[in-house]
C-alpha positions in Angstrom: 85.5 -14.2 186.5 85.8 -17.7 185.3 83.1 -17.6 182.6 84.7 -14.4 181.2 88.1 -16.0 181.0 86.8 -19.1 179.3 85.1 -17.1 176.6 88.3 -15.1 176.1 90.3 -18.2 175.5 87.8 -19.5 172.9 87.8 -16.3 171.0 91.6 -16.1 171.0 92.1 -19.5 169.5 89.2 -19.6 167.2 90.3 -21.3 164.0 90.7 -19.3 160.8 87.5 -20.0 158.7 88.7 -18.1 155.6 91.8 -20.0 154.6 93.2 -23.5 154.8 96.7 -24.4 156.0 99.2 -23.1 153.4 101.4 -25.4 151.2 105.0 -24.5 150.8 106.0 -24.2 147.1 109.7 -23.2 147.3 112.4 -24.3 149.8 115.6 -22.4 148.7 115.0 -19.5 151.2 116.4 -16.7 148.8 114.7 -13.3 148.9 111.4 -13.2 147.0 108.8 -10.6 146.4 106.1 -9.4 143.9 104.2 -12.6 143.3 101.7 -13.0 140.5 99.9 -16.0 139.0 99.8 -16.8 135.3 96.2 -17.0 134.1 96.6 -20.8 133.6 96.9 -21.2 137.4 100.0 -23.4 137.0 102.8 -20.9 137.1 103.9 -18.1 139.5 106.0 -15.1 138.4 108.1 -13.3 141.1 111.2 -11.3 141.9 114.1 -13.3 143.3 117.6 -12.4 144.5 119.9 -15.3 143.6 123.6 -15.3 143.7 123.5 -11.5 144.3 121.3 -10.8 141.3 117.7 -9.5 141.3 115.7 -10.8 138.5 112.3 -12.2 137.4 111.8 -15.9 137.9 109.0 -18.3 137.4 108.1 -21.6 139.2 105.3 -24.1 138.9 102.8 -24.2 141.7 104.1 -27.7 142.4 107.5 -26.2 143.1 109.1 -27.5 139.9 110.6 -25.8 136.9 112.2 -22.9 138.7 113.7 -20.7 136.0 114.7 -17.1 135.1 112.4 -15.4 132.7 115.1 -13.1 131.1 118.4 -14.8 131.6 120.2 -12.4 129.2 119.5 -9.4 131.4 122.6 -8.6 133.4 121.2 -5.7 135.4 118.4 -5.8 138.0 114.9 -6.3 136.8 111.9 -7.0 139.0 108.1 -6.7 139.8 106.7 -8.4 136.8 103.0 -8.5 136.0 101.1 -10.7 133.4 98.6 -9.2 131.1 95.1 -10.7 131.5 95.5 -13.0 128.6 98.9 -14.2 129.9 100.8 -13.3 126.7 102.9 -10.4 128.0 104.8 -9.3 131.1 105.4 -5.7 132.1 108.2 -5.1 134.6 110.8 -2.7 136.0 114.3 -2.6 134.5 117.1 -0.9 136.5 120.1 0.3 134.5 122.9 0.8 137.0 124.9 4.0 136.8 127.1 5.0 139.7 125.3 4.7 143.0 121.9 5.2 141.5 119.9 3.2 139.1 117.9 4.5 136.1 114.5 2.7 136.4 112.3 2.2 133.3 109.2 0.1 132.5 109.6 -2.6 129.9 107.5 -5.4 128.6 108.1 -8.8 126.9 106.2 -11.9 125.9 105.5 -14.5 128.6 108.5 -16.5 127.4 110.9 -13.5 127.7 111.1 -12.7 124.0 110.1 -9.4 122.2 111.5 -7.3 125.0 111.0 -3.5 124.6 110.7 -0.2 126.5 107.3 1.0 127.5 108.0 3.9 129.8 111.6 5.4 129.4 113.5 6.5 132.5 112.6 9.9 133.8 112.7 9.2 137.5 112.0 6.2 139.7 109.5 4.1 137.6 108.0 1.2 139.5 105.0 -1.1 140.2 103.7 -1.5 136.6 100.2 -3.2 136.3 98.3 -4.1 133.1 94.7 -3.0 133.1 92.2 -5.9 132.8 91.4 -5.0 129.2 95.1 -4.8 128.3 94.8 -1.3 127.0 96.6 0.6 129.8 99.5 0.2 132.2 99.3 1.7 135.7 102.5 2.5 137.4 104.3 4.6 140.1 106.7 7.4 139.2 108.5 10.2 141.0 108.8 12.3 137.9 106.9 15.2 139.6 108.5 14.8 143.0 107.2 12.2 145.3 105.7 8.8 144.1 102.4 9.2 142.3 100.2 7.0 140.2 100.1 7.3 136.4 98.7 5.4 133.4 99.9 5.0 129.9 98.6 3.1 126.9 100.0 -0.3 126.0 102.0 1.3 123.2 103.6 4.0 125.5 101.3 6.9 124.6 98.8 9.2 126.3 100.5 9.4 129.8 98.0 10.5 132.5 98.7 11.5 136.1 96.1 10.1 138.6 97.2 11.4 142.0 98.8 14.6 143.3 99.6 14.2 147.0 102.5 15.6 149.1 103.2 12.0 150.4 103.8 8.8 148.5 101.1 6.8 146.7 102.2 3.3 146.1 101.4 -0.4 145.3 98.5 0.1 142.8 96.3 -2.7 141.6 93.3 -2.6 139.2 89.9 -3.9 140.2 88.8 -6.9 138.0 86.4 -4.7 136.1 89.0 -2.0 135.6 86.8 0.7 137.1 88.7 1.2 140.4 92.2 1.1 141.7 93.4 0.0 145.1 96.6 1.5 146.4 98.7 2.4 149.4 99.1 6.0 150.6 100.7 7.8 153.5 98.5 10.9 153.0 97.1 10.7 156.5 100.2 9.5 158.3 101.0 5.7 158.3 100.6 4.0 155.0 97.0 2.8 154.6 94.9 1.1 151.9 92.7 3.3 149.6 90.6 2.9 146.5 89.7 5.3 143.8 88.0 5.4 140.5 90.2 4.6 137.4 90.4 8.3 136.6 91.7 9.3 140.1 88.4 10.6 141.5 86.4 9.1 144.3 89.2 8.3 146.7 88.2 6.3 149.8 90.3 5.2 152.7 89.7 1.5 153.7 92.0 0.9 156.7 93.0 2.9 159.8 95.1 2.7 162.9 98.8 3.4 163.8 100.2 0.4 162.0 101.3 -0.1 158.3 98.8 -1.5 155.8 100.1 -2.0 152.2 100.1 -4.1 149.0 96.4 -4.5 148.3 95.2 -7.0 145.7 91.7 -7.7 144.5 90.1 -11.1 144.6 89.0 -11.8 141.0 85.2 -11.4 141.8 85.9 -7.9 143.1 84.2 -8.5 146.4 87.3 -8.6 148.6 90.9 -7.3 148.9 93.9 -9.1 150.4 96.6 -6.8 151.8 99.6 -6.8 154.1 99.2 -5.4 157.6 101.4 -5.1 160.7 98.3 -4.7 162.9 99.3 -7.8 164.9 102.9 -6.9 165.2 104.7 -8.6 162.3 103.5 -8.6 158.7 100.5 -10.8 158.0 98.2 -11.2 155.0 94.7 -10.0 155.7 91.4 -10.2 153.8 88.7 -7.6 153.9 85.5 -6.7 152.0 86.1 -4.2 149.1 84.6 -1.5 151.3 87.1 -2.1 154.1 84.7 -4.0 156.4 85.2 -7.4 158.0 89.0 -7.6 158.0 90.4 -11.1 158.9 94.0 -12.2 159.5 94.7 -15.1 157.2 98.2 -16.1 158.2 98.7 -15.4 162.0 102.2 -16.8 162.2 105.6 -15.7 163.5 107.7 -14.1 160.8 106.6 -11.9 157.9 104.0 -12.8 155.4 103.9 -10.5 152.3 103.2 -10.2 148.6 99.7 -11.7 148.4 98.4 -12.8 145.0 95.2 -14.4 144.0 94.8 -17.2 141.4 92.5 -16.3 138.5 89.6 -18.3 140.0 90.0 -16.5 143.3 90.2 -19.8 145.2 93.9 -19.8 146.0 96.2 -17.1 147.5 100.0 -17.2 147.1 102.3 -15.2 149.4 105.9 -15.0 150.5 106.7 -15.9 154.1 109.7 -16.1 156.4 107.9 -18.5 158.8 110.4 -21.4 158.1 113.5 -19.2 157.8 114.6 -17.4 154.7 112.0 -16.3 152.2 109.7 -18.8 150.4 106.4 -19.0 148.5 103.3 -20.6 150.0 99.9 -21.2 148.6 96.6 -21.5 150.6 93.0 -22.2 149.7 90.7 -19.3 150.4 87.0 -19.6 151.0 
């Protein structure tokens, strides 16, 4: 039995060969989510709750220059996403009325000016994502019942519905070439990661099991996807091939690791973690 036990110990503590030890970027501990890199690789855009207000914030990857993007907005706004050229940000705006909010999709310049409505409120409008060519915005809406995926042109025209399921389709992200979309769906029970063609055809399930898998994001070369999984108990950031093979846990720590986001060159991965208490941003190198 001893040789067997020795091998088991070696496998259990095998070092992670896909990512280096992460560097902590923020230290304030306030709630954070929805990370995204600016194409310049020097700035992170994210949702933050500070002094009871949910808003879009930016911070340098060195932890400096923490600032609100839209300081004049008094109502909640969140889940921002840079266009590929970095010139505009699409985001969710929540107009509070009674106990419910009226969510719409808006967009502005990267410095917070020229703010305008893209998708007016019809239901819950969430998770907007620019297409790589900047011509379309992909988003989630409950306008036909449960959450489904839709696209609209950058000027708010030609709305198209991509999914039609009895359960929620969530967390969409474009592939770097714009030909496929990764997303989360509960169509087979627990939320799992799927991909499909940009027109909604060719749906493929990439993950399985009785745990939750969510928030997929493509590595910029299109070869791999990072996602959040509770396969190990708490939430960790995992990396897998674009066909779902070779999944690897990148974080493996106590606490929840969420909101993965790749830098434009694909060499760094930012995420939010509660490993040190509170909620903060970390960045690791990825091989």
